[in-house]
N, CA, C and O atoms as CSV, one atom per row, in Angstrom:
chain,resi,resn,atom,element,x,y,z
A,1,MET,N,N,0.818,-1.174,0.000
A,1,MET,CA,C,0.000,0.000,0.000
A,1,MET,C,C,0.876,1.257,0.000
A,1,MET,O,O,0.587,2.213,-0.720
A,2,GLY,N,N,1.938,1.261,0.797
A,2,GLY,CA,C,2.886,2.354,0.732
A,2,GLY,C,C,2.642,3.519,1.651
A,2,GLY,O,O,3.431,4.464,1.661
A,3,VAL,N,N,1.553,3.489,2.443
A,3,VAL,CA,C,1.271,4.603,3.345
A,3,VAL,C,C,0.923,4.099,4.737
A,3,VAL,O,O,0.546,2.945,4.938
A,4,GLN,N,N,1.065,5.005,5.677
A,4,GLN,CA,C,0.655,4.767,7.054
A,4,GLN,C,C,0.027,6.060,7.554
A,4,GLN,O,O,0.240,7.118,6.963
A,5,GLY,N,N,-0.736,5.990,8.621
A,5,GLY,CA,C,-1.423,7.178,9.114
A,5,GLY,C,C,-1.229,7.373,10.597
A,5,GLY,O,O,-0.834,6.458,11.319
A,6,ARG,N,N,-1.513,8.584,11.037
A,6,ARG,CA,C,-1.316,8.923,12.441
A,6,ARG,C,C,-2.610,9.294,13.150
A,6,ARG,O,O,-2.672,9.235,14.378
A,7,VAL,N,N,-3.652,9.679,12.403
A,7,VAL,CA,C,-4.913,10.096,13.019
A,7,VAL,C,C,-6.002,9.102,12.624
A,7,VAL,O,O,-6.271,8.902,11.440
A,8,VAL,N,N,-6.628,8.480,13.628
A,8,VAL,CA,C,-7.716,7.527,13.414
A,8,VAL,C,C,-9.013,8.217,13.798
A,8,VAL,O,O,-9.147,8.734,14.907
A,9,ALA,N,N,-9.976,8.222,12.867
A,9,ALA,CA,C,-11.283,8.836,13.126
A,9,ALA,C,C,-12.359,7.763,13.052
A,9,ALA,O,O,-12.300,6.860,12.217
A,10,LEU,N,N,-13.346,7.879,13.944
A,10,LEU,CA,C,-14.457,6.939,14.002
A,10,LEU,C,C,-15.758,7.719,14.010
A,10,LEU,O,O,-15.945,8.627,14.820
A,11,GLY,N,N,-16.652,7.362,13.106
A,11,GLY,CA,C,-18.002,7.923,13.092
A,11,GLY,C,C,-18.996,6.792,13.259
A,11,GLY,O,O,-18.922,5.793,12.544
A,12,VAL,N,N,-19.929,6.934,14.196
A,12,VAL,CA,C,-20.905,5.884,14.471
A,12,VAL,C,C,-22.293,6.497,14.569
A,12,VAL,O,O,-22.505,7.484,15.273
A,13,GLY,N,N,-23.236,5.894,13.849
A,13,GLY,CA,C,-24.641,6.244,13.991
A,13,GLY,C,C,-25.313,5.148,14.777
A,13,GLY,O,O,-25.117,3.965,14.501
A,14,GLU,N,N,-26.107,5.538,15.760
A,14,GLU,CA,C,-26.811,4.542,16.556
A,14,GLU,C,C,-28.259,4.975,16.746
A,14,GLU,O,O,-28.567,6.164,16.826
A,15,THR,N,N,-29.128,3.989,16.815
A,15,THR,CA,C,-30.548,4.273,16.969
A,15,THR,C,C,-31.232,3.132,17.694
A,15,THR,O,O,-30.846,1.971,17.561
A,16,ASN,N,N,-32.244,3.475,18.458
A,16,ASN,CA,C,-33.054,2.447,19.110
A,16,ASN,C,C,-34.442,2.375,18.472
A,16,ASN,O,O,-35.351,1.763,19.032
A,17,GLY,N,N,-34.606,2.997,17.301
A,17,GLY,CA,C,-35.879,3.005,16.606
A,17,GLY,C,C,-36.702,4.243,16.901
A,17,GLY,O,O,-37.580,4.612,16.121
A,18,GLN,N,N,-36.423,4.878,18.012
A,18,GLN,CA,C,-37.140,6.093,18.390
A,18,GLN,C,C,-36.199,7.281,18.482
A,18,GLN,O,O,-36.563,8.409,18.149
A,19,ARG,N,N,-35.012,7.017,18.928
A,19,ARG,CA,C,-34.024,8.075,19.100
A,19,ARG,C,C,-32.784,7.709,18.304
A,19,ARG,O,O,-32.357,6.554,18.293
A,20,GLU,N,N,-32.207,8.709,17.634
A,20,GLU,CA,C,-31.008,8.487,16.834
A,20,GLU,C,C,-29.912,9.422,17.315
A,20,GLU,O,O,-30.179,10.566,17.682
A,21,ASP,N,N,-28.687,8.938,17.313
A,21,ASP,CA,C,-27.557,9.760,17.715
A,21,ASP,C,C,-26.359,9.386,16.841
A,21,ASP,O,O,-26.244,8.252,16.375
A,22,VAL,N,N,-25.490,10.338,16.632
A,22,VAL,CA,C,-24.281,10.132,15.845
A,22,VAL,C,C,-23.118,10.722,16.612
A,22,VAL,O,O,-23.230,11.810,17.178
A,23,PHE,N,N,-22.004,10.015,16.636
A,23,PHE,CA,C,-20.790,10.636,17.177
A,23,PHE,C,C,-19.641,10.438,16.197
A,23,PHE,O,O,-19.528,9.407,15.534
A,24,ASN,N,N,-18.802,11.449,16.130
A,24,ASN,CA,C,-17.586,11.437,15.322
A,24,ASN,C,C,-16.439,11.863,16.227
A,24,ASN,O,O,-16.438,12.979,16.747
A,25,ARG,N,N,-15.481,10.994,16.415
A,25,ARG,CA,C,-14.334,11.290,17.274
A,25,ARG,C,C,-13.064,10.827,16.581
A,25,ARG,O,O,-13.094,9.956,15.711
A,26,GLN,N,N,-11.958,11.419,16.979
A,26,GLN,CA,C,-10.674,11.004,16.427
A,26,GLN,C,C,-9.622,11.009,17.507
A,26,GLN,O,O,-9.772,11.655,18.544
A,27,MET,N,N,-8.551,10.278,17.250
A,27,MET,CA,C,-7.408,10.270,18.162
A,27,MET,C,C,-6.129,10.255,17.340
A,27,MET,O,O,-6.062,9.658,16.266
A,28,THR,N,N,-5.119,10.926,17.873
A,28,THR,CA,C,-3.805,10.947,17.240
A,28,THR,C,C,-2.944,9.890,17.903
A,28,THR,O,O,-2.801,9.871,19.125
A,29,LEU,N,N,-2.379,9.022,17.105
A,29,LEU,CA,C,-1.526,7.951,17.604
A,29,LEU,C,C,-0.130,8.489,17.925
A,29,LEU,O,O,0.266,9.542,17.426
A,30,ILE,N,N,0.593,7.774,18.741
A,30,ILE,CA,C,1.946,8.167,19.124
A,30,ILE,C,C,2.865,8.229,17.920
A,30,ILE,O,O,3.722,9.107,17.822
A,31,ARG,N,N,2.680,7.286,17.001
A,31,ARG,CA,C,3.496,7.232,15.781
A,31,ARG,C,C,2.622,6.748,14.631
A,31,ARG,O,O,1.634,6.050,14.858
A,32,PRO,N,N,2.969,7.105,13.416
A,32,PRO,CA,C,2.196,6.616,12.264
A,32,PRO,C,C,2.239,5.089,12.191
A,32,PRO,O,O,3.227,4.463,12.575
A,33,THR,N,N,1.154,4.505,11.692
A,33,THR,CA,C,1.090,3.056,11.591
A,33,THR,C,C,0.186,2.630,10.444
A,33,THR,O,O,-0.678,3.382,9.995
A,34,SER,N,N,0.405,1.419,9.989
A,34,SER,CA,C,-0.528,0.761,9.077
A,34,SER,C,C,-0.812,-0.649,9.601
A,34,SER,O,O,-1.418,-1.467,8.909
A,35,LEU,N,N,-0.370,-0.921,10.826
A,35,LEU,CA,C,-0.565,-2.234,11.427
A,35,LEU,C,C,-2.008,-2.385,11.899
A,35,LEU,O,O,-2.536,-1.529,12.609
A,36,THR,N,N,-2.629,-3.475,11.497
A,36,THR,CA,C,-4.030,-3.715,11.809
A,36,THR,C,C,-4.306,-3.639,13.305
A,36,THR,O,O,-5.278,-3.008,13.720
A,37,HIS,N,N,-3.471,-4.269,14.118
A,37,HIS,CA,C,-3.756,-4.299,15.556
A,37,HIS,C,C,-3.685,-2.905,16.182
A,37,HIS,O,O,-4.426,-2.622,17.123
A,38,ASP,N,N,-2.813,-2.030,15.681
A,38,ASP,CA,C,-2.760,-0.653,16.183
A,38,ASP,C,C,-4.051,0.092,15.859
A,38,ASP,O,O,-4.599,0.808,16.698
A,39,LEU,N,N,-4.528,-0.088,14.629
A,39,LEU,CA,C,-5.744,0.603,14.194
A,39,LEU,C,C,-6.973,0.057,14.908
A,39,LEU,O,O,-7.845,0.825,15.313
A,40,VAL,N,N,-7.051,-1.254,15.065
A,40,VAL,CA,C,-8.177,-1.862,15.775
A,40,VAL,C,C,-8.213,-1.375,17.225
A,40,VAL,O,O,-9.286,-1.058,17.740
A,41,ASN,N,N,-7.071,-1.311,17.880
A,41,ASN,CA,C,-7.026,-0.835,19.270
A,41,ASN,C,C,-7.508,0.602,19.381
A,41,ASN,O,O,-8.233,0.936,20.319
A,42,ALA,N,N,-7.120,1.460,18.442
A,42,ALA,CA,C,-7.540,2.862,18.468
A,42,ALA,C,C,-9.050,2.980,18.258
A,42,ALA,O,O,-9.727,3.709,18.983
A,43,VAL,N,N,-9.572,2.260,17.267
A,43,VAL,CA,C,-11.014,2.297,16.996
A,43,VAL,C,C,-11.796,1.743,18.184
A,43,VAL,O,O,-12.826,2.302,18.561
A,44,GLN,N,N,-11.318,0.653,18.773
A,44,GLN,CA,C,-11.994,0.058,19.931
A,44,GLN,C,C,-12.015,1.017,21.116
A,44,GLN,O,O,-13.017,1.106,21.826
A,45,THR,N,N,-10.919,1.730,21.330
A,45,THR,CA,C,-10.851,2.714,22.419
A,45,THR,C,C,-11.889,3.817,22.210
A,45,THR,O,O,-12.620,4.167,23.137
A,46,LEU,N,N,-11.952,4.365,20.993
A,46,LEU,CA,C,-12.926,5.417,20.702
A,46,LEU,C,C,-14.356,4.906,20.850
A,46,LEU,O,O,-15.204,5.571,21.446
A,47,PHE,N,N,-14.614,3.722,20.303
A,47,PHE,CA,C,-15.958,3.154,20.387
A,47,PHE,C,C,-16.380,2.941,21.839
A,47,PHE,O,O,-17.475,3.342,22.232
A,48,ASP,N,N,-15.522,2.315,22.630
A,48,ASP,CA,C,-15.839,2.039,24.033
A,48,ASP,C,C,-16.088,3.323,24.823
A,48,ASP,O,O,-16.926,3.350,25.724
A,49,GLN,N,N,-15.369,4.372,24.487
A,49,GLN,CA,C,-15.478,5.627,25.229
A,49,GLN,C,C,-16.756,6.400,24.898
A,49,GLN,O,O,-17.326,7.050,25.775
A,50,TYR,N,N,-17.218,6.335,23.628
A,50,TYR,CA,C,-18.313,7.219,23.210
A,50,TYR,C,C,-19.626,6.526,22.846
A,50,TYR,O,O,-20.647,7.201,22.716
A,51,TRP,N,N,-19.633,5.222,22.679
A,51,TRP,CA,C,-20.860,4.518,22.325
A,51,TRP,C,C,-21.835,4.567,23.485
A,51,TRP,O,O,-21.449,4.331,24.630
A,52,GLN,N,N,-23.108,4.873,23.200
A,52,GLN,CA,C,-24.123,5.024,24.243
A,52,GLN,C,C,-24.930,3.751,24.478
A,52,GLN,O,O,-25.853,3.743,25.293
A,53,GLY,N,N,-24.595,2.694,23.782
A,53,GLY,CA,C,-25.234,1.411,24.036
A,53,GLY,C,C,-26.414,1.086,23.141
A,53,GLY,O,O,-27.003,0.013,23.277
A,54,MET,N,N,-26.780,1.978,22.229
A,54,MET,CA,C,-27.893,1.693,21.315
A,54,MET,C,C,-27.386,0.858,20.137
A,54,MET,O,O,-26.184,0.823,19.874
A,55,PRO,N,N,-28.301,0.186,19.426
A,55,PRO,CA,C,-27.888,-0.549,18.222
A,55,PRO,C,C,-27.227,0.388,17.215
A,55,PRO,O,O,-27.642,1.534,17.046
A,56,VAL,N,N,-26.199,-0.117,16.555
A,56,VAL,CA,C,-25.415,0.696,15.617
A,56,VAL,C,C,-26.018,0.575,14.220
A,56,VAL,O,O,-26.265,-0.529,13.736
A,57,SER,N,N,-26.253,1.727,13.572
A,57,SER,CA,C,-26.817,1.730,12.222
A,57,SER,C,C,-25.746,1.880,11.149
A,57,SER,O,O,-25.914,1.381,10.036
A,58,HIS,N,N,-24.661,2.552,11.463
A,58,HIS,CA,C,-23.556,2.655,10.515
A,58,HIS,C,C,-22.266,3.039,11.229
A,58,HIS,O,O,-22.275,3.651,12.297
A,59,ILE,N,N,-21.155,2.656,10.601
A,59,ILE,CA,C,-19.820,2.943,11.145
A,59,ILE,C,C,-18.937,3.438,10.004
A,59,ILE,O,O,-18.969,2.896,8.899
A,60,ALA,N,N,-18.149,4.472,10.284
A,60,ALA,CA,C,-17.147,4.955,9.332
A,60,ALA,C,C,-15.810,5.038,10.060
A,60,ALA,O,O,-15.724,5.587,11.158
A,61,ILE,N,N,-14.776,4.493,9.443
A,61,ILE,CA,C,-13.428,4.537,10.009
A,61,ILE,C,C,-12.521,5.179,8.972
A,61,ILE,O,O,-12.503,4.767,7.813
A,62,VAL,N,N,-11.768,6.189,9.392
A,62,VAL,CA,C,-10.913,6.933,8.485
A,62,VAL,C,C,-9.516,7.043,9.099
A,62,VAL,O,O,-9.373,7.265,10.302
A,63,LEU,N,N,-8.503,6.887,8.271
A,63,LEU,CA,C,-7.115,7.063,8.694
A,63,LEU,C,C,-6.541,8.237,7.916
A,63,LEU,O,O,-6.508,8.214,6.685
A,64,THR,N,N,-6.088,9.271,8.634
A,64,THR,CA,C,-5.516,10.457,8.000
A,64,THR,C,C,-4.141,10.733,8.596
A,64,THR,O,O,-3.614,9.937,9.374
A,65,GLY,N,N,-3.574,11.867,8.220
A,65,GLY,CA,C,-2.213,12.169,8.645
A,65,GLY,C,C,-1.262,11.186,7.989
A,65,GLY,O,O,-0.368,10.639,8.634
A,66,LEU,N,N,-1.469,10.968,6.698
A,66,LEU,CA,C,-0.743,9.927,5.976
A,66,LEU,C,C,0.701,10.318,5.677
A,66,LEU,O,O,1.023,11.486,5.460
A,67,SER,N,N,1.548,9.307,5.674
A,67,SER,CA,C,2.953,9.469,5.299
A,67,SER,C,C,3.421,8.158,4.680
A,67,SER,O,O,2.725,7.145,4.757
A,68,SER,N,N,4.583,8.179,4.077
A,68,SER,CA,C,5.137,6.980,3.464
A,68,SER,C,C,5.468,5.946,4.530
A,68,SER,O,O,5.912,6.294,5.624
A,69,ASP,N,N,5.250,4.672,4.210
A,69,ASP,CA,C,5.610,3.616,5.157
A,69,ASP,C,C,7.044,3.125,4.949
A,69,ASP,O,O,7.455,2.134,5.552
A,70,LYS,N,N,7.794,3.811,4.104
A,70,LYS,CA,C,9.194,3.446,3.868
A,70,LYS,C,C,10.069,3.778,5.079
A,70,LYS,O,O,11.139,3.195,5.258
A,71,ILE,N,N,9.608,4.712,5.902
A,71,ILE,CA,C,10.366,5.113,7.097
A,71,ILE,C,C,9.570,4.681,8.321
A,71,ILE,O,O,8.407,5.052,8.482
A,72,GLN,N,N,10.207,3.895,9.179
A,72,GLN,CA,C,9.554,3.394,10.387
A,72,GLN,C,C,10.298,3.892,11.625
A,72,GLN,O,O,11.528,3.886,11.669
A,73,GLN,N,N,9.540,4.319,12.618
A,73,GLN,CA,C,10.112,4.733,13.898
A,73,GLN,C,C,10.572,3.480,14.647
A,73,GLN,O,O,9.794,2.541,14.818
A,74,LEU,N,N,11.811,3.461,15.088
A,74,LEU,CA,C,12.328,2.335,15.854
A,74,LEU,C,C,11.746,2.354,17.256
A,74,LEU,O,O,11.401,3.411,17.785
A,75,ASP,N,N,11.642,1.175,17.852
A,75,ASP,CA,C,11.082,1.037,19.194
A,75,ASP,C,C,11.965,0.067,19.964
A,75,ASP,O,O,12.289,-1.008,19.461
A,76,LEU,N,N,12.354,0.433,21.169
A,76,LEU,CA,C,13.214,-0.422,21.983
A,76,LEU,C,C,12.491,-1.668,22.491
A,76,LEU,O,O,13.127,-2.680,22.782
A,77,PHE,N,N,11.167,-1.598,22.597
A,77,PHE,CA,C,10.420,-2.663,23.259
A,77,PHE,C,C,9.616,-3.540,22.303
A,77,PHE,O,O,9.148,-4.606,22.703
A,78,GLU,N,N,9.445,-3.122,21.066
A,78,GLU,CA,C,8.698,-3.899,20.072
A,78,GLU,C,C,9.517,-3.996,18.797
A,78,GLU,O,O,10.217,-3.057,18.419
A,79,ASP,N,N,9.419,-5.135,18.144
A,79,ASP,CA,C,10.063,-5.289,16.842
A,79,ASP,C,C,9.035,-4.921,15.777
A,79,ASP,O,O,8.443,-5.792,15.140
A,80,ARG,N,N,8.832,-3.614,15.593
A,80,ARG,CA,C,7.808,-3.128,14.668
A,80,ARG,C,C,8.135,-3.491,13.223
A,80,ARG,O,O,7.229,-3.714,12.420
A,81,ALA,N,N,9.408,-3.550,12.889
A,81,ALA,CA,C,9.786,-3.931,11.525
A,81,ALA,C,C,9.319,-5.353,11.230
A,81,ALA,O,O,8.837,-5.636,10.133
A,82,LYS,N,N,9.460,-6.247,12.207
A,82,LYS,CA,C,9.015,-7.622,12.041
A,82,LYS,C,C,7.490,-7.684,11.916
A,82,LYS,O,O,6.963,-8.425,11.087
A,83,GLN,N,N,6.783,-6.903,12.743
A,83,GLN,CA,C,5.316,-6.858,12.669
A,83,GLN,C,C,4.860,-6.327,11.311
A,83,GLN,O,O,3.919,-6.852,10.716
A,84,PHE,N,N,5.531,-5.290,10.829
A,84,PHE,CA,C,5.194,-4.693,9.543
A,84,PHE,C,C,5.422,-5.704,8.417
A,84,PHE,O,O,4.574,-5.851,7.537
A,85,ASP,N,N,6.565,-6.401,8.441
A,85,ASP,CA,C,6.863,-7.412,7.422
A,85,ASP,C,C,5.836,-8.545,7.447
A,85,ASP,O,O,5.408,-9.019,6.395
A,86,LEU,N,N,5.439,-8.979,8.646
A,86,LEU,CA,C,4.438,-10.042,8.781
A,86,LEU,C,C,3.108,-9.601,8.180
A,86,LEU,O,O,2.447,-10.383,7.497
A,87,GLU,N,N,2.715,-8.365,8.426
A,87,GLU,CA,C,1.457,-7.859,7.874
A,87,GLU,C,C,1.524,-7.769,6.344
A,87,GLU,O,O,0.539,-8.054,5.662
A,88,LEU,N,N,2.687,-7.372,5.804
A,88,LEU,CA,C,2.838,-7.322,4.342
A,88,LEU,C,C,2.699,-8.710,3.721
A,88,LEU,O,O,2.035,-8.870,2.697
A,89,VAL,N,N,3.321,-9.708,4.339
A,89,VAL,CA,C,3.227,-11.078,3.827
A,89,VAL,C,C,1.788,-11.579,3.916
A,89,VAL,O,O,1.295,-12.222,2.990
A,90,THR,N,N,1.117,-11.288,5.026
A,90,THR,CA,C,-0.284,-11.679,5.186
A,90,THR,C,C,-1.143,-11.064,4.089
A,90,THR,O,O,-1.983,-11.744,3.501
A,91,ASP,N,N,-0.935,-9.777,3.812
A,91,ASP,CA,C,-1.685,-9.099,2.744
A,91,ASP,C,C,-1.404,-9.719,1.381
A,91,ASP,O,O,-2.313,-9.861,0.564
A,92,GLU,N,N,-0.144,-10.092,1.131
A,92,GLU,CA,C,0.205,-10.721,-0.141
A,92,GLU,C,C,-0.488,-12.071,-0.303
A,92,GLU,O,O,-0.984,-12.392,-1.383
A,93,ILE,N,N,-0.523,-12.856,0.766
A,93,ILE,CA,C,-1.188,-14.167,0.716
A,93,ILE,C,C,-2.676,-13.992,0.466
A,93,ILE,O,O,-3.256,-14.695,-0.361
A,94,LYS,N,N,-3.297,-13.055,1.177
A,94,LYS,CA,C,-4.725,-12.807,0.969
A,94,LYS,C,C,-4.992,-12.301,-0.444
A,94,LYS,O,O,-5.997,-12.669,-1.052
A,95,GLY,N,N,-4.112,-11.469,-0.967
A,95,GLY,CA,C,-4.275,-10.968,-2.321
A,95,GLY,C,C,-4.159,-12.062,-3.368
A,95,GLY,O,O,-4.841,-12.032,-4.393
A,96,ARG,N,N,-3.297,-13.020,-3.103
A,96,ARG,CA,C,-3.070,-14.103,-4.075
A,96,ARG,C,C,-4.114,-15.213,-3.976
A,96,ARG,O,O,-4.586,-15.719,-4.995
A,97,PHE,N,N,-4.478,-15.598,-2.729
A,97,PHE,CA,C,-5.344,-16.758,-2.536
A,97,PHE,C,C,-6.748,-16.419,-2.043
A,97,PHE,O,O,-7.631,-17.276,-2.075
A,98,GLY,N,N,-6.970,-15.192,-1.591
A,98,GLY,CA,C,-8.290,-14.797,-1.098
A,98,GLY,C,C,-8.287,-14.565,0.402
A,98,GLY,O,O,-7.409,-15.036,1.125
A,99,ASP,N,N,-9.293,-13.827,0.849
A,99,ASP,CA,C,-9.393,-13.458,2.265
A,99,ASP,C,C,-9.612,-14.640,3.193
A,99,ASP,O,O,-9.266,-14.564,4.373
A,100,ALA,N,N,-10.173,-15.719,2.694
A,100,ALA,CA,C,-10.459,-16.875,3.545
A,100,ALA,C,C,-9.220,-17.731,3.798
A,100,ALA,O,O,-9.270,-18.650,4.615
A,101,TYR,N,N,-8.120,-17.450,3.120
A,101,TYR,CA,C,-6.925,-18.290,3.245
A,101,TYR,C,C,-6.228,-18.095,4.586
A,101,TYR,O,O,-5.731,-19.060,5.167
A,102,ILE,N,N,-6.186,-16.855,5.088
A,102,ILE,CA,C,-5.603,-16.562,6.403
A,102,ILE,C,C,-6.602,-15.702,7.154
A,102,ILE,O,O,-7.038,-14.659,6.666
A,103,MET,N,N,-6.964,-16.159,8.362
A,103,MET,CA,C,-7.859,-15.358,9.202
A,103,MET,C,C,-7.611,-15.713,10.664
A,103,MET,O,O,-6.972,-16.716,10.983
A,104,ARG,N,N,-8.122,-14.883,11.518
A,104,ARG,CA,C,-7.969,-15.120,12.953
A,104,ARG,C,C,-8.777,-16.352,13.372
A,104,ARG,O,O,-9.833,-16.634,12.805
A,105,THR,N,N,-8.274,-17.072,14.358
A,105,THR,CA,C,-8.974,-18.277,14.810
A,105,THR,C,C,-10.332,-17.949,15.416
A,105,THR,O,O,-11.216,-18.807,15.434
A,106,SER,N,N,-10.518,-16.735,15.911
A,106,SER,CA,C,-11.826,-16.352,16.461
A,106,SER,C,C,-12.906,-16.407,15.380
A,106,SER,O,O,-14.091,-16.497,15.699
A,107,SER,N,N,-12.516,-16.356,14.126
A,107,SER,CA,C,-13.483,-16.447,13.032
A,107,SER,C,C,-14.047,-17.855,12.883
A,107,SER,O,O,-15.028,-18.054,12.166
A,108,LEU,N,N,-13.447,-18.826,13.545
A,108,LEU,CA,C,-13.950,-20.196,13.502
A,108,LEU,C,C,-15.036,-20.441,14.545
A,108,LEU,O,O,-15.685,-21.487,14.530
A,109,LEU,N,N,-15.238,-19.483,15.451
A,109,LEU,CA,C,-16.308,-19.602,16.441
A,109,LEU,C,C,-17.664,-19.477,15.756
A,109,LEU,O,O,-17.750,-18.994,14.627
A,110,ASN,N,N,-18.717,-19.911,16.433
A,110,ASN,CA,C,-20.066,-19.816,15.867
A,110,ASN,C,C,-20.436,-18.373,15.537
A,110,ASN,O,O,-21.171,-18.128,14.580
A,111,SER,N,N,-19.940,-17.423,16.311
A,111,SER,CA,C,-20.276,-16.013,16.084
A,111,SER,C,C,-19.375,-15.362,15.038
A,111,SER,O,O,-19.620,-14.218,14.654
A,112,GLY,N,N,-18.337,-16.060,14.568
A,112,GLY,CA,C,-17.413,-15.504,13.582
A,112,GLY,C,C,-18.078,-15.339,12.225
A,112,GLY,O,O,-18.850,-16.197,11.799
A,113,VAL,N,N,-17.780,-14.241,11.548
A,113,VAL,CA,C,-18.392,-13.985,10.241
A,113,VAL,C,C,-17.362,-13.847,9.126
A,113,VAL,O,O,-17.744,-13.693,7.966
A,114,ALA,N,N,-16.080,-13.897,9.435
A,114,ALA,CA,C,-15.042,-13.660,8.428
A,114,ALA,C,C,-15.086,-14.693,7.307
A,114,ALA,O,O,-14.898,-14.337,6.143
A,115,ARG,N,N,-15.325,-15.947,7.623
A,115,ARG,CA,C,-15.368,-16.975,6.580
A,115,ARG,C,C,-16.525,-16.725,5.623
A,115,ARG,O,O,-16.373,-16.832,4.406
A,116,GLU,N,N,-17.681,-16.393,6.184
A,116,GLU,CA,C,-18.848,-16.105,5.342
A,116,GLU,C,C,-18.617,-14.846,4.513
A,116,GLU,O,O,-18.929,-14.820,3.323
A,117,ARG,N,N,-18.073,-13.802,5.135
A,117,ARG,CA,C,-17.868,-12.530,4.435
A,117,ARG,C,C,-16.806,-12.644,3.350
A,117,ARG,O,O,-16.829,-11.882,2.383
A,118,ALA,N,N,-15.875,-13.584,3.493
A,118,ALA,CA,C,-14.830,-13.750,2.480
A,118,ALA,C,C,-15.422,-14.168,1.137
A,118,ALA,O,O,-14.821,-13.936,0.088
A,119,GLY,N,N,-16.605,-14.786,1.174
A,119,GLY,CA,C,-17.262,-15.205,-0.056
A,119,GLY,C,C,-18.260,-14.186,-0.588
A,119,GLY,O,O,-19.064,-14.497,-1.467
A,120,GLN,N,N,-18.207,-12.967,-0.055
A,120,GLN,CA,C,-19.170,-11.945,-0.453
A,120,GLN,C,C,-18.477,-10.723,-1.032
A,120,GLN,O,O,-17.284,-10.502,-0.826
A,121,ILE,N,N,-19.244,-9.950,-1.752
A,121,ILE,CA,C,-18.788,-8.638,-2.236
A,121,ILE,C,C,-19.785,-7.621,-1.726
A,121,ILE,O,O,-20.959,-7.670,-2.094
A,122,GLY,N,N,-19.344,-6.705,-0.888
A,122,GLY,CA,C,-20.244,-5.691,-0.349
A,122,GLY,C,C,-21.392,-6.271,0.451
A,122,GLY,O,O,-22.479,-5.694,0.474
A,123,GLY,N,N,-21.173,-7.410,1.112
A,123,GLY,CA,C,-22.210,-8.023,1.933
A,123,GLY,C,C,-23.146,-8.937,1.152
A,123,GLY,O,O,-24.102,-9.467,1.717
A,124,HIS,N,N,-22.886,-9.129,-0.138
A,124,HIS,CA,C,-23.721,-9.973,-0.980
A,124,HIS,C,C,-22.870,-11.103,-1.560
A,124,HIS,O,O,-21.700,-10.901,-1.886
A,125,PHE,N,N,-23.455,-12.274,-1.684
A,125,PHE,CA,C,-22.713,-13.396,-2.236
A,125,PHE,C,C,-22.381,-13.165,-3.693
A,125,PHE,O,O,-23.164,-12.567,-4.432
A,126,LYS,N,N,-21.218,-13.640,-4.105
A,126,LYS,CA,C,-20.722,-13.447,-5.468
A,126,LYS,C,C,-21.589,-14.152,-6.477
A,126,LYS,O,O,-21.314,-14.094,-7.675
């Protein structure tokens, strides 16, 4: 992909059928990233902090503050280069063989939807 971002924004619409509410919040990360787990953690933090508990009608996730991923900030406590390389290989495998080829084991649970969604385009079966 070639880019990473520093600002994660989350927009959520929620409604209980009688009352509707929308929130849009963002957070600036310590360093730019394109790592899935960093982005998921940021979105989860925003969602947990601002969601009012009503059913969700729509979600928008945006990554801004983009920069090239050719330059990575070194970290004494994490091997971010290794994590970045692993994510690139995972993306290459999914691109070559499909999204169902590599997925989290939680997707094998009864509540997991990744296997089903891998066979869909825009929520509809191919």
